[in-house]
Rosetta silent file (secondary structure, phi, psi, omega in degrees, C-alpha in Angstrom):
SEQUENCE: MSILRIDASILGPNSASSALADIAEAAWLETAPDAKFVRRHIGNEPVPATAWQLAVSSGYVAEADRPDAMNEAVALAQSLAAELRDADGAILALPFYNFGVSQHVKAWFDLAIAGGEQGEKLLDGKPVIVITTRGGAYGPGTPREGWDHNTDFLKRIVGDIWGADLVVIEREFTLVGVNPALDAFTETATAMKEAAHTAAAEAGRTLAAR
SCORE:     score description
SCORE:     0.000 S_00000001
   1 L     0.000  126.588 -179.973    7.281   -0.800   18.146 S_00000001
   2 E  -109.993  124.050 -177.765    7.817    0.898   14.788 S_00000001
   3 E  -116.043  125.628  178.010    4.960    0.798   12.284 S_00000001
   4 E   -87.730  127.739  174.286    5.460    1.813    8.667 S_00000001
   5 E  -117.318  124.888  176.906    2.532    3.621    7.062 S_00000001
   6 E  -115.751  126.794  172.075    2.459    4.077    3.309 S_00000001
   7 E  -113.771  143.972 -177.410   -0.230    6.173    1.594 S_00000001
   8 L  -133.197    6.929 -179.140   -0.584    6.252   -2.180 S_00000001
   9 L   -70.272  150.454  174.291   -3.786    8.175   -2.892 S_00000001
  10 L  -103.265    9.807 -171.908   -3.728   11.200   -5.187 S_00000001
  11 L  -102.474    6.374  175.886   -6.929   12.598   -3.647 S_00000001
  12 H    55.979 -131.196 -176.702   -5.529   14.324   -0.581 S_00000001
  13 H   -67.965   -9.735  178.895   -8.171   14.913    2.139 S_00000001
  14 H   -94.305    8.988 -174.818  -10.799   13.194   -0.023 S_00000001
  15 L   -74.897  122.854  175.310   -8.968    9.879   -0.014 S_00000001
  16 H   -71.832  -36.031 -179.011  -11.053    6.857    0.994 S_00000001
  17 H   -69.660  -40.127  177.812   -7.953    4.686    1.432 S_00000001
  18 H   -66.857  -35.011  177.055   -6.240    7.204    3.713 S_00000001
  19 H   -62.450  -41.831  176.875   -9.445    7.517    5.761 S_00000001
  20 H   -66.539  -38.606  177.081   -9.413    3.762    6.318 S_00000001
  21 H   -63.528  -37.601  176.606   -5.722    3.894    7.191 S_00000001
  22 H   -60.520  -42.162  179.611   -6.483    6.609    9.759 S_00000001
  23 H   -65.033  -45.566  179.321   -9.062    4.318   11.376 S_00000001
  24 H   -63.219  -40.415  179.097   -6.674    1.362   11.417 S_00000001
  25 H   -64.470  -44.585  179.870   -3.881    3.525   12.844 S_00000001
  26 H   -61.088  -41.651  179.184   -6.087    4.916   15.607 S_00000001
  27 H   -68.187  -36.996  177.100   -7.191    1.408   16.577 S_00000001
  28 H   -60.725  -44.797 -178.460   -3.591    0.184   16.488 S_00000001
  29 H   -69.859  -28.220  174.629   -2.576    2.961   18.862 S_00000001
  30 H   -62.251  -38.343 -177.945   -5.455    2.169   21.210 S_00000001
  31 H   -84.557  -36.721 -177.729   -4.018   -1.318   21.626 S_00000001
  32 L  -129.515   75.895 -173.309   -0.318   -0.412   21.430 S_00000001
  33 L   -63.733  -16.421  179.278   -0.026    3.246   22.517 S_00000001
  34 L   -87.201   -0.582 -179.275    3.765    3.142   22.445 S_00000001
  35 L   -64.766  139.453  177.131    3.839    2.359   18.716 S_00000001
  36 E  -112.496  129.231 -177.255    5.715    4.897   16.604 S_00000001
  37 E   -97.646  129.391  172.761    4.595    5.470   13.042 S_00000001
  38 E  -103.077  126.327 -169.991    7.058    6.040   10.208 S_00000001
  39 E  -117.684  142.519  172.212    5.232    7.658    7.272 S_00000001
  40 E  -143.766  126.941  179.858    5.789    7.879    3.556 S_00000001
  41 E  -111.472   96.766 -175.842    3.200    9.307    1.143 S_00000001
  42 L   -83.328   -3.581  170.318    4.095    8.096   -2.324 S_00000001
  43 L   -79.320  -42.764  178.385    0.972    9.686   -3.788 S_00000001
  44 L   -78.810  -36.005 -177.987    2.108   13.163   -2.767 S_00000001
  45 L  -131.164   76.832 -177.963    5.828   12.480   -3.202 S_00000001
  46 L   -66.068  151.322  174.574    6.266    9.636   -5.694 S_00000001
  47 L   -70.342  150.829 -176.987    9.608    7.960   -6.125 S_00000001
  48 L   -59.467  138.092 -176.977   11.343    8.983   -9.377 S_00000001
  49 L   -63.766  -26.053 -176.878   10.136    7.035  -12.397 S_00000001
  50 L   -91.441   -5.823 -170.447   13.701    6.415  -13.573 S_00000001
  51 H   -66.927  -38.327 -177.496   15.093    5.228  -10.232 S_00000001
  52 H   -62.677  -46.943 -179.791   14.312    1.527  -10.599 S_00000001
  53 H   -59.011  -40.788 -179.725   16.104    1.199  -13.939 S_00000001
  54 H   -68.454  -41.633 -179.002   19.125    2.995  -12.512 S_00000001
  55 H   -64.621  -44.126 -179.918   19.180    0.936   -9.322 S_00000001
  56 H   -67.612  -40.231 -179.016   18.945   -2.369  -11.179 S_00000001
  57 H   -66.523  -22.153 -177.366   21.505   -1.314  -13.782 S_00000001
  58 H   -60.303  -25.527  179.852   24.000   -0.447  -11.046 S_00000001
  59 H   -67.314  -14.049 -179.166   24.773   -4.137  -10.656 S_00000001
  60 H  -106.271    7.084 -177.461   26.429   -4.080  -14.069 S_00000001
  61 L  -125.353  130.411  176.731   28.528   -0.980  -13.429 S_00000001
  62 L   -57.417  139.952 -174.530   31.631   -0.796  -11.251 S_00000001
  63 H   -55.387  -38.467 -178.919   30.912    1.309   -8.185 S_00000001
  64 H   -67.988  -19.364 -176.475   33.667    3.776   -9.052 S_00000001
  65 H  -100.890    0.416 -176.267   32.138    4.308  -12.483 S_00000001
  66 L   -75.533  134.857  175.456   28.552    4.918  -11.428 S_00000001
  67 L   -71.844  164.240 -177.598   27.114    8.384  -12.128 S_00000001
  68 H   -57.241  -39.878 -178.438   25.565   10.360   -9.294 S_00000001
  69 H   -62.199  -35.889  178.500   22.038    9.603  -10.479 S_00000001
  70 H   -69.757  -42.992  177.207   22.725    5.884  -10.254 S_00000001
  71 H   -62.068  -38.382  178.421   24.194    6.178   -6.764 S_00000001
  72 H   -66.106  -38.831  178.523   21.160    8.184   -5.670 S_00000001
  73 H   -66.132  -41.747  177.912   18.824    5.533   -7.055 S_00000001
  74 H   -62.511  -43.932 -179.870   20.695    2.768   -5.252 S_00000001
  75 H   -63.420  -39.701  178.443   20.571    4.727   -1.992 S_00000001
  76 H   -65.229  -46.510  179.254   16.829    5.307   -2.391 S_00000001
  77 H   -58.417  -43.880  179.817   16.169    1.636   -3.117 S_00000001
  78 H   -65.714  -36.647 -179.642   18.166    0.599   -0.068 S_00000001
  79 H   -69.977  -36.702  177.641   16.354    3.118    2.145 S_00000001
  80 H   -66.489  -42.326  176.820   12.921    1.863    1.006 S_00000001
  81 H   -63.083  -40.519 -179.290   13.932   -1.717    1.702 S_00000001
  82 H   -64.891  -36.568  177.524   15.296   -0.678    5.101 S_00000001
  83 H   -59.621  -41.663  178.110   12.006    1.000    6.037 S_00000001
  84 H   -70.692  -45.903 -178.161   10.212   -2.301    5.467 S_00000001
  85 H   -61.966  -39.003 -175.006   12.917   -4.414    7.087 S_00000001
  86 H   -82.278  -14.463 -177.632   13.103   -2.213   10.183 S_00000001
  87 L   -74.708  147.698  173.055    9.339   -1.986   10.713 S_00000001
  88 L   -91.360  -12.066  178.549    7.587   -4.182   13.266 S_00000001
  89 E  -173.622  177.354 -177.077    4.366   -3.880   11.275 S_00000001
  90 E  -156.557  151.126  167.521    2.777   -1.806    8.537 S_00000001
  91 E  -122.285  117.520 -175.675   -0.369   -0.144    7.245 S_00000001
  92 E  -116.985  109.305 -178.887   -0.277    0.152    3.457 S_00000001
  93 E   -99.300   99.766 -168.398   -3.059    2.243    1.879 S_00000001
  94 L  -127.369   88.935 -175.109   -2.791    1.401   -1.829 S_00000001
  95 L   -72.257  163.567 -179.567   -5.872    2.316   -3.884 S_00000001
  96 E   -87.641  127.275  176.152   -6.935    0.882   -7.238 S_00000001
  97 E  -132.827  134.461  174.732   -6.412    3.117  -10.287 S_00000001
  98 L    51.212   43.398  173.121   -7.199    2.377  -13.945 S_00000001
  99 L    72.989   11.623 -179.774   -8.028   -1.274  -13.211 S_00000001
 100 E  -162.421 -159.056  178.796   -4.719   -2.058  -11.523 S_00000001
 101 E   -78.383  131.764 -178.969   -1.795   -1.020   -9.381 S_00000001
 102 L   -65.961  156.587 -177.057   -0.896    2.645   -9.860 S_00000001
 103 H   -63.633  -32.666 -178.244    2.446    3.469  -11.438 S_00000001
 104 H   -75.995  -28.897  173.804    3.755    5.130   -8.278 S_00000001
 105 H   -71.670  -42.607  178.395    2.919    2.072   -6.140 S_00000001
 106 H   -61.588  -40.171  178.447    4.539   -0.233   -8.700 S_00000001
 107 H   -63.466  -39.685  177.856    7.649    1.964   -8.717 S_00000001
 108 H   -64.219  -46.354  176.583    7.791    1.795   -4.906 S_00000001
 109 H   -56.345  -51.193 -175.285    7.440   -2.001   -4.949 S_00000001
 110 H   -60.843  -43.126 -179.371   10.128   -2.390   -7.620 S_00000001
 111 H   -67.516  -41.872  179.442   12.606   -0.115   -5.868 S_00000001
 112 H   -62.841  -40.238  177.331   12.111   -1.736   -2.458 S_00000001
 113 H   -64.300  -42.203  179.059   12.673   -5.165   -3.983 S_00000001
 114 H   -64.179  -30.174 -177.828   15.791   -3.890   -5.748 S_00000001
 115 H   -82.344  -11.859  178.477   17.090   -2.466   -2.462 S_00000001
 116 L   -93.265  179.800  174.472   16.781   -5.736   -0.567 S_00000001
 117 L   -76.625  157.745  179.660   18.756   -8.943   -0.800 S_00000001
 118 L   -55.673  120.348  178.339   17.821  -11.458   -3.503 S_00000001
 119 L    74.492   10.706 -176.315   14.601  -13.152   -2.377 S_00000001
 120 L   -68.551  133.036  175.087   14.515  -11.278    0.930 S_00000001
 121 L   -89.792   93.810 -170.192   11.189  -11.340    2.770 S_00000001
 122 L   -68.133  -20.305  179.261   11.209   -7.726    3.899 S_00000001
 123 L  -122.341   32.659 -170.558    8.087   -8.110    6.077 S_00000001
 124 L   -55.866  112.156  176.497    8.600  -11.719    7.125 S_00000001
 125 L    74.368    4.694 -176.396    5.967  -12.667    9.711 S_00000001
 126 L   -88.059  145.636  178.740    5.132   -9.053   10.538 S_00000001
 127 E   -71.839  125.282 -176.198    1.518   -7.872   10.986 S_00000001
 128 E  -137.407  133.289  172.201    0.492   -5.842    7.958 S_00000001
 129 E  -105.594  121.576  170.246   -2.782   -4.249    6.891 S_00000001
 130 E  -103.497  123.776  179.278   -3.183   -3.630    3.164 S_00000001
 131 E  -110.462  128.951  175.533   -6.034   -1.235    2.403 S_00000001
 132 E  -137.816  141.655 -176.074   -7.337   -0.890   -1.122 S_00000001
 133 E  -128.851  149.810 -177.843  -10.304    1.062   -2.445 S_00000001
 134 L  -134.439  136.682 -177.842  -12.151    1.070   -5.761 S_00000001
 135 L   -67.739  -36.653  178.676  -14.433    3.729   -7.214 S_00000001
 136 L  -107.297 -156.994  179.599  -16.767    1.218   -8.853 S_00000001
 137 L  -123.701  136.183 -173.124  -17.721   -2.392   -8.203 S_00000001
 138 L  -132.376   13.652 -177.183  -15.826   -5.367   -9.588 S_00000001
 139 L   -77.424  178.846  179.943  -17.207   -8.349   -7.670 S_00000001
 140 L   -55.705  132.891  178.295  -18.954  -11.469   -8.979 S_00000001
 141 L    89.110   -9.570  177.958  -21.947  -10.674  -11.147 S_00000001
 142 L   -83.555  158.314  179.775  -20.978   -7.063  -11.840 S_00000001
 143 L   -58.499  -26.519 -178.144  -20.408   -5.853  -15.419 S_00000001
 144 L  -112.638   31.512  172.031  -16.701   -5.476  -14.693 S_00000001
 145 L   -56.586  132.665  179.819  -16.125   -8.694  -12.820 S_00000001
 146 L    89.751   -2.885 -179.752  -12.508   -9.711  -13.390 S_00000001
 147 L   -87.806   -6.236  178.979  -11.303   -6.199  -14.158 S_00000001
 148 L   -82.145  100.923  178.373   -9.603   -5.760  -10.774 S_00000001
 149 E  -103.659   23.864 -175.729   -5.932   -6.383  -11.556 S_00000001
 150 L  -107.564  -52.471 -166.886   -4.821   -4.724   -8.328 S_00000001
 151 H   -64.715  -46.490  179.244   -5.870   -6.695   -5.266 S_00000001
 152 H   -63.020  -36.089  177.956   -4.345  -10.067   -6.102 S_00000001
 153 H   -62.470  -44.154  178.218   -1.108   -8.355   -7.078 S_00000001
 154 H   -59.658  -42.407  179.267   -0.936   -6.613   -3.699 S_00000001
 155 H   -63.416  -40.842 -178.770   -1.484   -9.942   -1.936 S_00000001
 156 H   -63.227  -46.473 -176.503    1.245  -11.616   -3.998 S_00000001
 157 H   -71.668  -54.453 -172.291    3.865   -8.951   -3.277 S_00000001
 158 H   -73.247  -41.345 -178.074    3.104   -8.116    0.357 S_00000001
 159 H   -84.941  -50.500 -173.466    2.003  -11.554    1.500 S_00000001
 160 H   -84.735  -47.282 -177.713    3.881  -14.027   -0.685 S_00000001
 161 H   -76.624  -45.334 -177.457    7.025  -12.157   -1.747 S_00000001
 162 L   -92.265  -10.089  170.793    7.552  -10.099    1.407 S_00000001
 163 L    77.714   21.138 -176.160    6.108  -12.697    3.778 S_00000001
 164 L   -69.827  151.939  166.679    3.757  -10.469    5.786 S_00000001
 165 E   -82.823   94.377 -157.949    1.129  -11.721    8.219 S_00000001
 166 E  -103.275  136.500  166.765   -1.446  -10.032    6.040 S_00000001
 167 E  -122.582  130.693  179.753   -4.952   -8.647    6.461 S_00000001
 168 E  -109.048  127.498  176.640   -6.583   -7.026    3.419 S_00000001
 169 E  -111.604  125.125 -178.071   -9.297   -4.377    3.825 S_00000001
 170 E  -122.096  144.879  171.615  -11.290   -3.527    0.695 S_00000001
 171 E  -138.973  130.645  177.901  -13.926   -0.902   -0.038 S_00000001
 172 L  -109.780  173.830  176.382  -15.807   -0.505   -3.308 S_00000001
 173 L    59.617   36.072  179.417  -18.155    2.129   -4.758 S_00000001
 174 L   -71.256  -14.156  178.221  -16.159    5.059   -3.352 S_00000001
 175 L   -89.396   -1.339  172.591  -17.363    7.178   -6.298 S_00000001
 176 L   -66.609  129.149 -173.534  -20.988    6.888   -5.221 S_00000001
 177 L    95.719  -13.539  176.401  -21.963   10.420   -4.245 S_00000001
 178 L  -108.648  -47.167  178.518  -19.319   11.788   -6.614 S_00000001
 179 L   -99.040  112.927 -177.449  -20.444   10.312   -9.934 S_00000001
 180 H   -57.956  -24.323  179.714  -24.213   10.865  -10.456 S_00000001
 181 H   -64.693  -15.686 -177.813  -24.371    7.762  -12.639 S_00000001
 182 H  -104.313    8.990 -175.629  -23.872    5.691   -9.480 S_00000001
 183 H   -58.497  -28.438 -178.795  -26.598    7.316   -7.376 S_00000001
 184 H   -65.991  -15.232 -175.474  -28.739    4.183   -7.569 S_00000001
 185 H  -104.015   19.091 -175.577  -26.131    2.355   -5.479 S_00000001
 186 H   -57.852  -46.130 -177.860  -26.134    4.770   -2.525 S_00000001
 187 H   -64.454  -43.517  178.574  -27.503    2.265   -0.023 S_00000001
 188 H   -63.018  -43.870 -178.743  -25.076   -0.440   -1.113 S_00000001
 189 H   -63.837  -38.284  178.742  -22.139    1.968   -1.022 S_00000001
 190 H   -64.032  -42.272  178.102  -23.054    3.145    2.472 S_00000001
 191 H   -64.477  -40.238  178.092  -23.128   -0.437    3.733 S_00000001
 192 H   -63.690  -41.068  179.043  -19.770   -1.145    2.087 S_00000001
 193 H   -62.937  -46.652 -179.445  -18.245    1.954    3.681 S_00000001
 194 H   -62.834  -41.546  179.632  -19.507    1.031    7.143 S_00000001
 195 H   -64.524  -41.356  179.572  -18.265   -2.536    6.784 S_00000001
 196 H   -66.390  -40.759  178.527  -14.824   -1.385    5.649 S_00000001
 197 H   -62.661  -42.567  178.028  -14.529    1.100    8.517 S_00000001
 198 H   -63.628  -42.955 -179.861  -15.443   -1.621   11.008 S_00000001
 199 H   -65.327  -37.780  179.245  -12.973   -4.038    9.427 S_00000001
 200 H   -64.637  -42.888  179.290  -10.165   -1.458    9.489 S_00000001
 201 H   -64.880  -43.887  179.872  -10.684   -0.776   13.186 S_00000001
 202 H   -63.893  -41.415  178.578  -10.808   -4.470   14.001 S_00000001
 203 H   -63.530  -41.197  178.522   -7.666   -5.147   11.960 S_00000001
 204 H   -60.189  -45.073  179.728   -5.807   -2.352   13.714 S_00000001
 205 H   -66.620  -43.894 -175.227   -6.675   -3.732   17.132 S_00000001
 206 H   -67.444  -46.386 -177.674   -6.010   -7.341   16.203 S_00000001
 207 H   -71.471  -31.483  177.369   -2.680   -6.861   14.475 S_00000001
 208 H   -63.606  -26.893 -177.594   -1.377   -4.520   17.169 S_00000001
 209 L   -85.055   -8.936 -177.100   -1.851   -7.345   19.658 S_00000001
 210 L   -78.397    0.000    0.000    0.168   -9.867   17.638 S_00000001
């Protein structure tokens, strides 16, 4: 069993999304110890910002006339699509930045779609955990209710476009303890963290058994 793990945090060892992915991975391996993880960290090593335009434009250029940069972009797009296609499951740790999907995650999505066949469900029926984390709170009744333009987008791409058997793990208030302005929410943030950790472990065990 080959499991694709994608991390997209820019926070290194302080990443809340990667910590949840670690928990989900450990639980997955408890249930399926023979699983092999294929890893890509697009936060540390983002795909080139120009690659999508080059890959898409290649369809309008005869192969013999394509410059090296275009050929490299096409090869990258195809390799990203192949990683998804070849995986038996996935853990995707894709945090919320600036009220939406980060530019490096969007670039990865766009390139993988460009590298697949038209309309291809790259994760069709495969067990996938999407983990997303938010520094503040954006739920019903909060001052920024409706400002989360990330989570639904992730569900649309991974679940609807790519066809995954999807579980979404969310954690809010990750900046409590970092931003003093949020100190009043320490108890709430602690409960949210514990709930997310429990959900990640349960998802890892459950999806590994599918």
